[in-house]
Backbone as JSON Lines, residues from 0, in Angstrom:
{"i":0,"aa":"M","n":[117.39,2.93,190.52],"ca":[119.11,3.76,189.06],"c":[119.16,5.23,189.1]}
{"i":1,"aa":"F","n":[117.95,5.61,189.23],"ca":[117.61,7.14,188.96],"c":[117.98,7.99,190.39]}
{"i":2,"aa":"S","n":[117.33,7.4,191.36],"ca":[117.64,6.99,192.53],"c":[118.99,7.46,193.35]}
{"i":3,"aa":"G","n":[119.69,6.35,192.77],"ca":[121.24,6.62,193.26],"c":[122.07,7.49,192.27]}
{"i":4,"aa":"L","n":[121.85,7.9,190.92],"ca":[122.18,8.97,189.91],"c":[121.98,10.06,190.77]}
{"i":5,"aa":"R","n":[120.62,10.59,191.8],"ca":[120.59,12.04,192.17],"c":[121.29,12.04,192.86]}
{"i":6,"aa":"H","n":[121.34,10.9,194.17],"ca":[121.96,10.61,195.3],"c":[123.35,11.15,194.8]}
{"i":7,"aa":"K","n":[123.96,10.28,194.08],"ca":[125.4,10.55,193.76],"c":[125.81,12.22,193.01]}
{"i":8,"aa":"I","n":[124.87,13.13,191.65],"ca":[125.08,13.62,191.55],"c":[125.42,15.44,193.06]}
{"i":9,"aa":"R","n":[124.32,14.55,193.85],"ca":[123.71,15.47,194.99],"c":[124.97,15.55,195.88]}
{"i":10,"aa":"N","n":[125.5,14.54,195.87],"ca":[126.95,14.49,196.69],"c":[128.37,15.11,196.28]}
{"i":11,"aa":"I","n":[128.1,15.17,194.94],"ca":[129.42,15.39,194.37],"c":[129.13,17.21,194.5]}
{"i":12,"aa":"F","n":[127.49,17.53,194.15],"ca":[127.5,19.31,194.36],"c":[127.65,20.08,195.76]}
{"i":13,"aa":"L","n":[127.05,18.95,196.74],"ca":[127.57,19.39,198.21],"c":[129.36,19.15,197.84]}
{"i":14,"aa":"A","n":[129.99,18.06,197.71],"ca":[131.6,18.27,198.15],"c":[131.9,19.36,197.27]}
{"i":15,"aa":"G","n":[131.72,19.85,195.63],"ca":[131.93,21.05,195.06],"c":[131.76,22.31,196.38]}
{"i":16,"aa":"L","n":[130.52,22.32,196.52],"ca":[130.0,23.49,197.5],"c":[130.91,23.68,198.65]}
{"i":17,"aa":"L","n":[131.18,22.46,200.06],"ca":[132.33,23.03,200.71],"c":[133.33,23.29,200.36]}
{"i":18,"aa":"V","n":[133.49,22.9,199.15],"ca":[135.43,23.63,198.91],"c":[135.12,25.21,198.03]}
{"i":19,"aa":"I","n":[134.11,25.62,197.5],"ca":[134.47,26.92,196.64],"c":[133.62,27.4,197.76]}
{"i":20,"aa":"L","n":[132.11,27.68,198.3],"ca":[131.83,28.09,199.33],"c":[132.48,29.06,200.08]}
{"i":21,"aa":"P","n":[133.41,28.08,201.06],"ca":[134.22,29.17,202.32],"c":[135.65,29.61,201.57]}
{"i":22,"aa":"I","n":[135.49,29.36,200.19],"ca":[136.92,30.24,199.57],"c":[135.81,31.42,199.32]}
{"i":23,"aa":"S","n":[135.04,31.51,198.36],"ca":[134.37,32.62,198.02],"c":[134.21,33.38,198.77]}
{"i":24,"aa":"I","n":[133.24,32.98,200.26],"ca":[132.93,33.86,200.69],"c":[134.09,34.52,201.52]}
{"i":25,"aa":"T","n":[135.31,34.32,202.31],"ca":[136.22,34.57,202.15],"c":[137.14,35.9,201.53]}
{"i":26,"aa":"F","n":[136.83,35.28,200.42],"ca":[137.5,36.68,199.15],"c":[136.4,37.81,198.76]}
{"i":27,"aa":"F","n":[135.28,37.77,198.92],"ca":[134.49,38.36,199.07],"c":[134.29,39.1,200.3]}
{"i":28,"aa":"L","n":[134.3,38.84,201.02],"ca":[134.42,39.48,202.15],"c":[135.75,40.13,202.45]}
{"i":29,"aa":"L","n":[136.34,39.78,202.48],"ca":[137.87,40.68,202.5],"c":[138.07,41.6,201.22]}
{"i":30,"aa":"Q","n":[137.65,41.42,199.9],"ca":[137.34,42.35,199.26],"c":[136.77,43.83,199.57]}
{"i":31,"aa":"F","n":[135.36,43.23,200.42],"ca":[134.14,43.97,200.72],"c":[134.84,45.18,201.39]}
{"i":32,"aa":"L","n":[135.57,44.25,202.7],"ca":[136.25,44.93,203.38],"c":[137.18,45.98,202.95]}
{"i":33,"aa":"F","n":[138.42,45.49,202.54],"ca":[139.3,46.51,201.38],"c":[138.7,47.61,200.88]}
{"i":34,"aa":"T","n":[137.78,47.26,200.14],"ca":[137.06,48.6,199.54],"c":[136.46,49.63,200.32]}
{"i":35,"aa":"S","n":[135.95,48.93,201.47],"ca":[134.94,49.54,201.9],"c":[135.95,50.56,202.65]}
{"i":36,"aa":"V","n":[136.95,49.73,204.02],"ca":[138.04,50.71,204.78],"c":[138.8,52.06,203.61]}
{"i":37,"aa":"D","n":[139.13,51.13,202.41],"ca":[140.07,52.56,201.99],"c":[138.64,53.47,201.36]}
{"i":38,"aa":"N","n":[137.68,53.22,200.64],"ca":[136.99,54.49,200.58],"c":[136.48,55.22,201.75]}
{"i":39,"aa":"I","n":[136.49,54.43,202.65],"ca":[136.22,56.26,203.72],"c":[137.62,56.64,204.24]}
{"i":40,"aa":"F","n":[138.21,56.02,204.76],"ca":[139.76,56.95,204.86],"c":[140.45,57.04,204.02]}
{"i":41,"aa":"A","n":[140.34,56.65,203.05],"ca":[141.58,57.27,202.01],"c":[141.1,59.05,201.55]}
{"i":42,"aa":"P","n":[139.59,58.81,201.85],"ca":[139.28,60.21,201.52],"c":[139.9,61.36,202.19]}
{"i":43,"aa":"L","n":[139.91,60.53,203.46],"ca":[139.11,61.52,205.03],"c":[140.65,62.05,205.11]}
{"i":44,"aa":"I","n":[141.95,61.01,205.02],"ca":[143.3,61.16,205.34],"c":[143.41,62.53,204.71]}
{"i":45,"aa":"F","n":[143.16,62.02,203.16],"ca":[143.93,63.21,202.03],"c":[143.24,64.63,202.33]}
{"i":46,"aa":"K","n":[141.93,64.5,203.07],"ca":[141.21,65.57,203.26],"c":[142.15,66.72,204.6]}
{"i":47,"aa":"L","n":[142.12,65.75,205.21],"ca":[143.18,66.33,206.7],"c":[144.38,66.32,206.58]}
{"i":48,"aa":"F","n":[145.07,65.63,206.07],"ca":[146.56,65.65,205.82],"c":[147.29,66.26,204.07]}
{"i":49,"aa":"K","n":[146.31,65.94,203.35],"ca":[147.0,66.17,202.05],"c":[147.72,65.33,201.37]}
{"i":50,"aa":"I","n":[147.78,64.0,202.03],"ca":[148.46,62.92,201.26],"c":[148.0,61.62,201.14]}
{"i":51,"aa":"R","n":[148.14,61.02,200.54],"ca":[147.77,59.78,199.67],"c":[148.79,58.74,200.36]}
{"i":52,"aa":"I","n":[148.44,57.79,201.35],"ca":[148.73,56.54,201.73],"c":[148.78,55.1,200.96]}
{"i":53,"aa":"P","n":[149.47,55.05,199.84],"ca":[149.38,54.03,198.81],"c":[149.07,51.91,200.09]}
{"i":54,"aa":"G","n":[148.2,51.15,199.71],"ca":[148.17,50.06,200.7],"c":[147.67,50.4,202.07]}
{"i":55,"aa":"L","n":[146.93,51.63,202.19],"ca":[146.32,52.39,203.61],"c":[145.12,51.25,204.16]}
{"i":56,"aa":"G","n":[143.98,50.61,202.52],"ca":[142.84,50.07,202.9],"c":[142.86,48.79,203.49]}
{"i":57,"aa":"L","n":[144.58,47.98,202.69],"ca":[144.95,46.86,202.68],"c":[145.74,46.61,204.27]}
{"i":58,"aa":"T","n":[146.36,47.47,204.93],"ca":[146.95,47.84,206.02],"c":[145.66,47.39,207.14]}
{"i":59,"aa":"L","n":[144.74,48.62,207.05],"ca":[143.56,48.6,208.0],"c":[142.84,47.41,208.17]}
{"i":60,"aa":"T","n":[142.79,46.71,206.84],"ca":[141.96,46.0,206.65],"c":[142.37,44.47,207.82]}
{"i":61,"aa":"L","n":[143.43,44.57,207.41],"ca":[144.03,43.76,208.02],"c":[144.64,44.21,209.66]}
{"i":62,"aa":"L","n":[144.7,44.99,210.15],"ca":[144.17,45.77,211.27],"c":[143.26,45.01,212.23]}
{"i":63,"aa":"L","n":[142.5,45.75,211.28],"ca":[140.9,45.44,211.53],"c":[140.65,43.93,212.43]}
{"i":64,"aa":"I","n":[141.31,42.79,210.98],"ca":[141.26,41.13,211.18],"c":[142.05,41.0,212.71]}
{"i":65,"aa":"F","n":[143.15,41.72,212.98],"ca":[144.03,41.5,214.24],"c":[143.56,41.94,215.47]}
{"i":66,"aa":"L","n":[142.35,43.12,214.99],"ca":[141.85,43.29,216.76],"c":[140.32,42.82,216.68]}
{"i":67,"aa":"T","n":[140.31,42.02,216.0],"ca":[138.61,41.19,215.4],"c":[139.31,39.97,216.35]}
{"i":68,"aa":"G","n":[140.29,39.59,215.84],"ca":[140.81,38.37,216.75],"c":[141.02,38.07,218.13]}
{"i":69,"aa":"L","n":[142.12,39.59,218.31],"ca":[142.26,39.88,219.65],"c":[140.46,40.52,220.75]}
{"i":70,"aa":"F","n":[139.88,40.89,219.93],"ca":[138.81,40.76,220.79],"c":[138.12,39.12,221.09]}
{"i":71,"aa":"T","n":[137.88,38.5,220.05],"ca":[136.83,37.33,219.97],"c":[137.85,36.4,221.03]}
{"i":72,"aa":"T","n":[139.38,36.14,221.78],"ca":[140.12,36.13,222.54],"c":[139.63,36.41,223.81]}
{"i":73,"aa":"N","n":[139.21,37.48,224.22],"ca":[138.54,37.66,225.95],"c":[137.45,37.09,226.1]}
{"i":74,"aa":"I","n":[137.37,36.98,227.2],"ca":[135.23,36.85,227.94],"c":[134.42,36.51,227.16]}
{"i":75,"aa":"I","n":[134.2,38.37,226.83],"ca":[133.21,38.68,226.03],"c":[133.16,38.05,224.47]}
{"i":76,"aa":"G","n":[134.18,38.32,223.82],"ca":[134.08,38.12,222.55],"c":[133.85,36.98,222.06]}
{"i":77,"aa":"K","n":[134.19,35.53,223.7],"ca":[134.5,34.23,223.21],"c":[132.23,34.13,223.47]}
{"i":78,"aa":"K","n":[132.01,34.98,224.29],"ca":[130.72,34.51,224.62],"c":[129.65,35.04,222.95]}
{"i":79,"aa":"L","n":[130.04,36.2,222.61],"ca":[129.05,36.51,221.08],"c":[129.36,36.01,220.38]}
{"i":80,"aa":"V","n":[130.7,35.17,219.95],"ca":[131.12,34.26,219.02],"c":[130.13,32.83,219.07]}
{"i":81,"aa":"A","n":[130.44,32.31,220.44],"ca":[129.29,31.65,221.0],"c":[127.96,31.14,220.33]}
{"i":82,"aa":"V","n":[127.09,32.69,220.59],"ca":[125.95,33.11,220.3],"c":[125.64,32.49,218.84]}
{"i":83,"aa":"G","n":[126.85,33.56,217.78],"ca":[126.95,33.69,216.33],"c":[127.09,32.28,216.35]}
{"i":84,"aa":"E","n":[127.79,31.52,216.47],"ca":[127.77,29.71,216.59],"c":[126.54,29.43,216.6]}
{"i":85,"aa":"T","n":[125.85,29.35,217.51],"ca":[124.2,28.75,217.77],"c":[123.44,28.74,217.1]}
{"i":86,"aa":"L","n":[123.7,30.18,216.5],"ca":[122.34,30.81,215.7],"c":[122.9,29.79,214.06]}
{"i":87,"aa":"L","n":[124.33,29.9,213.43],"ca":[124.39,29.27,212.44],"c":[124.1,28.34,212.83]}
{"i":88,"aa":"G","n":[123.99,27.11,213.92],"ca":[123.6,25.92,214.05],"c":[122.35,25.42,213.3]}
{"i":89,"aa":"K","n":[121.61,26.74,213.66],"ca":[119.99,26.77,213.34],"c":[119.98,26.57,211.89]}
{"i":90,"aa":"I","n":[120.87,26.89,210.82],"ca":[120.42,26.88,209.29],"c":[120.96,25.74,209.03]}
{"i":91,"aa":"P","n":[120.23,24.72,208.45],"ca":[120.95,22.96,207.96],"c":[122.12,23.43,207.45]}
{"i":92,"aa":"L","n":[122.03,24.17,206.24],"ca":[122.94,23.68,204.96],"c":[124.46,24.44,205.7]}
{"i":93,"aa":"V","n":[123.83,25.7,206.35],"ca":[125.17,26.81,206.66],"c":[126.03,25.96,207.78]}
{"i":94,"aa":"R","n":[125.14,25.18,208.54],"ca":[125.76,24.94,209.44],"c":[126.79,23.54,209.15]}
{"i":95,"aa":"K","n":[126.23,22.66,208.34],"ca":[127.28,21.58,207.93],"c":[128.79,21.8,207.55]}
{"i":96,"aa":"I","n":[128.56,23.22,206.32],"ca":[129.44,24.02,205.82],"c":[130.62,24.48,206.61]}
{"i":97,"aa":"Y","n":[129.46,25.24,207.76],"ca":[130.75,26.21,209.19],"c":[131.35,25.08,209.76]}
{"i":98,"aa":"I","n":[130.64,24.37,210.08],"ca":[131.55,23.46,210.89],"c":[132.57,22.75,210.03]}
{"i":99,"aa":"A","n":[132.52,22.08,208.81],"ca":[133.4,21.51,208.38],"c":[134.73,22.09,208.13]}
{"i":100,"aa":"A","n":[134.12,23.67,207.72],"ca":[135.29,24.68,207.33],"c":[136.06,25.0,208.86]}
{"i":101,"aa":"K","n":[135.65,25.02,209.52],"ca":[135.75,25.84,211.34],"c":[136.87,24.47,211.82]}
{"i":102,"aa":"Q","n":[136.55,23.08,211.84],"ca":[137.7,22.24,211.86],"c":[138.88,21.77,210.78]}
{"i":103,"aa":"V","n":[138.47,22.29,209.84],"ca":[139.71,21.7,208.79],"c":[140.36,23.43,209.66]}
{"i":104,"aa":"I","n":[139.8,24.44,209.29],"ca":[141.03,25.89,209.69],"c":[141.61,25.57,211.11]}
{"i":105,"aa":"E","n":[140.81,25.12,212.11],"ca":[141.14,24.51,213.61],"c":[142.39,23.38,213.57]}
{"i":106,"aa":"A","n":[142.21,22.84,212.54],"ca":[143.34,21.46,212.23],"c":[144.72,22.47,212.17]}
{"i":107,"aa":"I","n":[144.59,23.26,211.05],"ca":[145.56,23.59,209.92],"c":[146.21,25.23,210.64]}
{"i":108,"aa":"A","n":[145.28,26.22,211.21],"ca":[146.2,26.91,211.91],"c":[146.05,27.23,213.45]}
{"i":109,"aa":"L","n":[145.45,26.3,213.78],"ca":[145.28,26.21,215.65],"c":[146.16,24.39,215.98]}
{"i":110,"aa":"P","n":[147.51,24.53,215.73],"ca":[148.05,23.13,216.17],"c":[148.14,22.62,217.34]}
{"i":111,"aa":"E","n":[147.41,23.63,218.13],"ca":[147.91,23.19,219.17],"c":[146.72,22.48,220.32]}
{"i":112,"aa":"K","n":[145.61,22.29,219.46],"ca":[143.8,22.26,219.62],"c":[144.15,21.07,219.25]}
{"i":113,"aa":"K","n":[145.47,20.35,218.45],"ca":[145.6,19.04,218.39],"c":[144.28,18.13,217.09]}
{"i":114,"aa":"A","n":[143.53,18.48,216.5],"ca":[142.3,17.97,215.9],"c":[142.93,16.87,215.02]}
{"i":115,"aa":"F","n":[144.29,16.31,214.86],"ca":[145.05,15.51,214.22],"c":[146.46,16.0,214.91]}
{"i":116,"aa":"S","n":[147.01,14.37,215.41],"ca":[148.43,14.65,215.97],"c":[149.16,14.35,215.23]}
{"i":117,"aa":"Q","n":[149.26,13.46,214.0],"ca":[150.21,12.75,213.31],"c":[150.12,12.66,211.75]}
{"i":118,"aa":"V","n":[150.87,12.77,211.02],"ca":[150.3,12.41,209.27],"c":[151.09,11.41,209.57]}
{"i":119,"aa":"V","n":[150.15,10.47,209.07],"ca":[150.48,8.87,208.73],"c":[150.13,8.58,207.18]}
{"i":120,"aa":"L","n":[150.95,7.57,207.05],"ca":[150.89,6.58,205.44],"c":[149.86,5.37,205.72]}
{"i":121,"aa":"I","n":[149.04,5.02,205.07],"ca":[147.99,3.72,205.23],"c":[147.74,3.04,204.17]}
{"i":122,"aa":"E","n":[148.04,1.6,204.04],"ca":[147.98,0.85,203.04],"c":[145.88,0.85,202.77]}
{"i":123,"aa":"F","n":[145.54,1.81,201.56],"ca":[144.7,1.25,201.47],"c":[144.7,2.5,199.89]}
{"i":124,"aa":"P","n":[143.51,2.33,199.53],"ca":[142.0,1.52,199.23],"c":[142.19,-0.12,199.03]}
{"i":125,"aa":"R","n":[143.47,-0.4,198.7],"ca":[144.09,-2.07,198.77],"c":[145.37,-1.86,199.35]}
{"i":126,"aa":"K","n":[145.58,-3.81,199.01],"ca":[147.09,-3.86,199.16],"c":[148.0,-3.25,198.06]}
{"i":127,"aa":"G","n":[149.35,-2.29,198.95],"ca":[149.49,-1.99,197.69],"c":[149.79,-0.36,197.24]}
{"i":128,"aa":"V","n":[148.62,0.04,197.99],"ca":[147.94,0.81,197.46],"c":[148.39,2.08,198.86]}
{"i":129,"aa":"Y","n":[149.32,3.1,198.99],"ca":[148.98,3.88,200.15],"c":[148.18,5.4,199.98]}
{"i":130,"aa":"S","n":[147.91,5.99,200.63],"ca":[146.6,6.95,201.17],"c":[147.29,7.48,202.01]}
{"i":131,"aa":"L","n":[147.39,9.27,202.53],"ca":[147.51,10.01,203.37],"c":[146.93,9.87,204.5]}
{"i":132,"aa":"G","n":[146.96,9.89,206.32],"ca":[146.11,10.41,207.02],"c":[146.39,10.7,208.19]}
{"i":133,"aa":"F","n":[145.8,11.06,209.05],"ca":[145.66,12.0,210.04],"c":[145.39,11.5,211.07]}
{"i":134,"aa":"V","n":[145.84,11.17,212.48],"ca":[146.21,10.12,213.31],"c":[145.14,11.15,214.66]}
{"i":135,"aa":"T","n":[143.77,10.71,214.48],"ca":[142.68,11.77,215.8],"c":[142.74,11.22,217.21]}
{"i":136,"aa":"G","n":[143.39,9.38,217.67],"ca":[143.82,9.19,218.9],"c":[143.61,8.26,218.69]}
{"i":137,"aa":"S","n":[143.44,7.45,219.94],"ca":[143.2,5.82,220.15],"c":[141.53,5.6,219.9]}
{"i":138,"aa":"S","n":[141.34,4.4,219.08],"ca":[139.67,4.02,219.54],"c":[139.6,3.91,220.58]}
{"i":139,"aa":"A","n":[137.95,3.89,220.59],"ca":[137.36,3.74,222.2],"c":[137.32,2.84,222.48]}
{"i":140,"aa":"Q","n":[137.34,2.54,223.73],"ca":[137.61,1.48,224.45],"c":[136.83,0.34,224.13]}
{"i":141,"aa":"E","n":[135.48,0.52,224.09],"ca":[134.29,-0.6,223.46],"c":[134.81,-1.25,222.06]}
{"i":142,"aa":"I","n":[135.46,-0.21,221.41],"ca":[136.08,-1.33,220.01],"c":[137.2,-1.67,220.13]}
{"i":143,"aa":"Q","n":[138.14,-1.2,221.44],"ca":[139.18,-2.15,221.71],"c":[139.14,-3.24,222.01]}
{"i":144,"aa":"A","n":[138.07,-3.26,222.92],"ca":[137.7,-4.75,223.61],"c":[137.52,-5.48,222.62]}
{"i":145,"aa":"V","n":[136.93,-5.65,221.39],"ca":[136.79,-6.51,220.53],"c":[137.95,-7.53,219.76]}
{"i":146,"aa":"T","n":[138.92,-5.93,220.02],"ca":[139.9,-6.88,218.93],"c":[141.55,-6.99,219.93]}
{"i":147,"aa":"E","n":[142.5,-7.73,219.35],"ca":[144.23,-8.26,220.04],"c":[144.79,-6.46,220.04]}
{"i":148,"aa":"A","n":[144.34,-6.22,218.87],"ca":[145.24,-5.07,218.37],"c":[145.15,-3.96,218.52]}
{"i":149,"aa":"S","n":[146.0,-2.93,219.11],"ca":[146.08,-1.77,219.24],"c":[145.69,-0.83,218.42]}
{"i":150,"aa":"L","n":[144.03,0.08,218.27],"ca":[144.08,0.23,217.11],"c":[143.74,2.02,217.57]}
{"i":151,"aa":"M","n":[144.19,2.54,216.65],"ca":[144.2,4.03,216.39],"c":[143.03,4.37,215.28]}
{"i":152,"aa":"N","n":[142.64,5.85,215.64],"ca":[141.6,6.71,214.54],"c":[142.45,7.21,213.86]}
{"i":153,"aa":"V","n":[142.03,6.73,212.76],"ca":[143.09,7.17,211.21],"c":[141.68,8.27,210.15]}
{"i":154,"aa":"F","n":[141.96,9.75,209.89],"ca":[140.73,10.28,209.32],"c":[141.99,10.38,207.46]}
{"i":155,"aa":"V","n":[141.48,9.62,206.93],"ca":[142.01,9.83,205.48],"c":[140.66,10.37,204.77]}
{"i":156,"aa":"P","n":[141.29,12.13,204.2],"ca":[140.71,13.23,203.67],"c":[140.68,12.77,202.13]}
{"i":157,"aa":"T","n":[139.94,13.27,201.61],"ca":[139.11,13.11,199.85],"c":[140.38,14.44,199.29]}
{"i":158,"aa":"T","n":[140.98,13.97,198.02],"ca":[141.02,15.3,197.73],"c":[140.14,15.27,196.4]}
{"i":159,"aa":"P","n":[139.73,16.8,196.37],"ca":[140.5,18.02,197.02],"c":[140.07,19.07,198.17]}
{"i":160,"aa":"N","n":[138.7,17.97,198.08],"ca":[138.42,18.72,199.38],"c":[138.65,17.54,200.43]}
{"i":161,"aa":"P","n":[139.68,18.07,201.5],"ca":[139.61,16.95,202.92],"c":[138.84,17.55,203.84]}
{"i":162,"aa":"T","n":[137.64,17.41,203.91],"ca":[136.49,17.79,204.21],"c":[135.49,16.86,204.59]}
{"i":163,"aa":"S","n":[135.75,16.38,203.54],"ca":[135.19,14.65,203.54],"c":[136.37,13.28,203.8]}
{"i":164,"aa":"G","n":[135.84,12.47,203.73],"ca":[136.93,11.1,203.51],"c":[136.46,9.84,204.64]}
{"i":165,"aa":"F","n":[137.09,9.41,204.77],"ca":[137.01,8.06,205.72],"c":[137.36,7.86,207.2]}
{"i":166,"aa":"L","n":[136.83,7.57,208.42],"ca":[137.1,7.52,209.49],"c":[137.67,5.45,209.38]}
{"i":167,"aa":"M","n":[138.79,4.91,209.2],"ca":[139.38,4.38,209.92],"c":[140.0,3.76,210.97]}
{"i":168,"aa":"M","n":[139.76,2.59,211.73],"ca":[140.15,2.5,212.54],"c":[141.38,1.12,212.59]}
{"i":169,"aa":"V","n":[142.81,1.51,213.06],"ca":[143.63,0.59,212.67],"c":[145.22,0.2,213.08]}
{"i":170,"aa":"P","n":[145.51,-0.93,213.53],"ca":[146.62,-1.31,214.22],"c":[147.68,-0.5,214.03]}
{"i":171,"aa":"K","n":[148.12,0.17,215.19],"ca":[148.92,0.92,215.1],"c":[150.38,0.22,214.65]}
{"i":172,"aa":"E","n":[150.49,-1.01,214.39],"ca":[151.67,-1.38,213.86],"c":[151.66,-1.38,212.07]}
{"i":173,"aa":"D","n":[150.66,-1.44,211.43],"ca":[150.1,-1.01,210.19],"c":[149.88,0.46,209.74]}
{"i":174,"aa":"L","n":[150.48,1.14,210.83],"ca":[150.54,2.94,210.11],"c":[151.69,2.8,209.53]}
{"i":175,"aa":"T","n":[152.57,4.23,209.06],"ca":[153.72,4.67,208.79],"c":[154.02,5.82,209.09]}
{"i":176,"aa":"P","n":[154.31,6.29,210.34],"ca":[154.58,7.74,210.31],"c":[155.64,8.3,209.64]}
{"i":177,"aa":"L","n":[154.8,9.73,209.44],"ca":[155.53,10.95,208.21],"c":[156.36,11.78,209.06]}
{"i":178,"aa":"S","n":[157.49,12.26,208.78],"ca":[157.78,13.65,209.03],"c":[157.24,14.68,208.64]}
{"i":179,"aa":"L","n":[156.12,14.46,208.46],"ca":[155.74,15.93,207.55],"c":[154.35,16.65,208.66]}
{"i":180,"aa":"S","n":[154.61,17.91,208.12],"ca":[153.25,18.62,209.62],"c":[151.75,18.34,208.75]}
{"i":181,"aa":"V","n":[150.93,18.84,209.92],"ca":[149.65,18.58,209.47],"c":[149.36,19.69,208.71]}
{"i":182,"aa":"E","n":[150.21,20.57,208.77],"ca":[150.04,21.66,207.28],"c":[150.09,21.36,206.18]}
{"i":183,"aa":"D","n":[151.39,20.81,206.14],"ca":[151.79,19.96,204.99],"c":[151.3,19.17,204.17]}
{"i":184,"aa":"G","n":[150.87,18.16,205.08],"ca":[149.72,17.29,204.57],"c":[148.47,17.42,203.74]}
{"i":185,"aa":"V","n":[148.07,18.64,204.59],"ca":[146.77,19.31,204.29],"c":[146.87,19.75,203.06]}
{"i":186,"aa":"K","n":[148.08,20.88,202.71],"ca":[148.52,21.08,201.02],"c":[148.72,20.39,200.61]}
{"i":187,"aa":"L","n":[149.08,18.98,200.34],"ca":[149.68,17.95,199.68],"c":[147.86,17.21,199.11]}
{"i":188,"aa":"I","n":[147.09,16.99,199.8],"ca":[146.14,16.42,199.67],"c":[144.96,17.4,198.91]}
{"i":189,"aa":"V","n":[144.84,18.58,199.44],"ca":[144.83,19.46,198.49],"c":[144.7,19.91,197.13]}
{"i":190,"aa":"S","n":[146.06,20.17,197.07],"ca":[146.55,20.49,195.72],"c":[146.6,19.3,195.06]}
{"i":191,"aa":"G","n":[146.26,18.07,195.72],"ca":[146.36,16.99,194.8],"c":[147.65,16.2,194.44]}
{"i":192,"aa":"G","n":[148.35,16.1,195.57],"ca":[149.8,16.18,195.57],"c":[150.88,17.01,194.36]}
{"i":193,"aa":"I","n":[150.44,18.21,193.97],"ca":[151.39,19.15,193.09],"c":[151.86,19.82,194.17]}
{"i":194,"aa":"I","n":[151.55,20.01,195.42],"ca":[152.16,21.11,196.47],"c":[152.93,20.23,196.91]}
{"i":195,"aa":"S","n":[154.1,19.96,196.61],"ca":[154.98,18.38,197.58],"c":[156.15,19.77,198.18]}
{"i":196,"aa":"P","n":[156.15,19.39,199.74],"ca":[156.97,19.97,201.0],"c":[158.13,19.63,201.43]}
{"i":197,"aa":"P","n":[158.84,20.15,201.13],"ca":[160.43,20.57,201.01],"c":[160.85,19.38,201.84]}
{"i":198,"aa":"N","n":[160.3,18.87,203.15],"ca":[160.77,17.86,204.01],"c":[160.97,16.91,202.83]}
{"i":199,"aa":"L","n":[159.26,16.5,201.53],"ca":[159.39,15.28,201.35],"c":[160.31,15.11,200.29]}
{"i":200,"aa":"L","n":[161.21,16.1,199.97],"ca":[162.12,15.7,199.45],"c":[163.06,15.11,200.26]}
{"i":201,"aa":"K","n":[163.33,15.07,201.29],"ca":[164.57,14.92,202.24],"c":[164.38,13.21,202.63]}
{"i":202,"aa":"A","n":[165.39,12.95,202.95],"ca":[165.32,11.07,203.41],"c":[165.66,11.45,204.74]}
{"i":203,"aa":"K","n":[164.43,12.0,205.54],"ca":[164.21,11.82,206.87],"c":[163.99,9.9,207.19]}
{"i":204,"aa":"G","n":[164.28,10.14,208.55],"ca":[163.98,8.84,208.71],"c":[161.88,8.7,209.61]}
{"i":205,"aa":"P","n":[161.47,7.57,209.84],"ca":[160.09,7.38,209.91],"c":[160.06,8.23,211.65]}
{"i":206,"aa":"K","n":[158.94,8.66,211.97],"ca":[158.58,8.94,213.18],"c":[157.76,8.53,213.87]}
{"i":207,"aa":"S","n":[157.89,8.48,215.2],"ca":[157.33,7.26,216.34],"c":[155.99,7.4,216.35]}
{"i":208,"aa":"L","n":[154.92,6.61,216.75],"ca":[153.5,7.08,217.16],"c":[153.7,7.64,218.69]}
C-alpha cells in the first residue's frame, strides 16, 4: 500500500517537475541574459555616445539568441551541440527532462522534422469519450503482421504535461483526422482546453490521413 502510494507521489512530482523546470530554466536564463547584457552595454553606450536606448538589453538578447541559433546550424556548431547533449545524457534526471523538453519543442517549432504528422480524434479511454492524439507513423511490420487491421501509431498526451501520455496502435479507420495544426493541438492540451484555436470554431471538413 505504502509502496504504491510512494510510487504515485513520485510520478506526480516528476510530472510537475517536467512542466515547471524547463519553463523556469528558460525564464531565469532569459532574465539573466537580459539583465547582464543591459548592465554591460547600456552604460558603455551612454559613456561613448551620451544616449540611452530603451529596450537595448532585450534587443541585444534577441540578437544573441539569433546568432546562437545561426551558429548551431553550421557544422562546427552542430558538433559542439552534439558534445553538449552527450554530456547531458550522462546525468540521469537531467537527461529525461532535456530529452522530453527537446522532443516537444521540436514537434512544435520544427514541423519539418515531422515528429507528429497529424492531429486526430480517438475514442479513448472508453466508448463515447474522445481524446486528442498525434499520429507518429505506421505501426511496425511485426505488429501489423499479427492483425488484419492497418494500424497507426498514435501518441495521446496528458494534460497539462504533454511530455507524458499513451502510445496507442489504432486501426486507421478508427481515427478521425482534424483540420488542426500540431502547434494548436499542443496548445489545446497544455491549456486544458482553455485555449481554443480559431479553426476549431469553423466548420471545416475532415482531413484524410
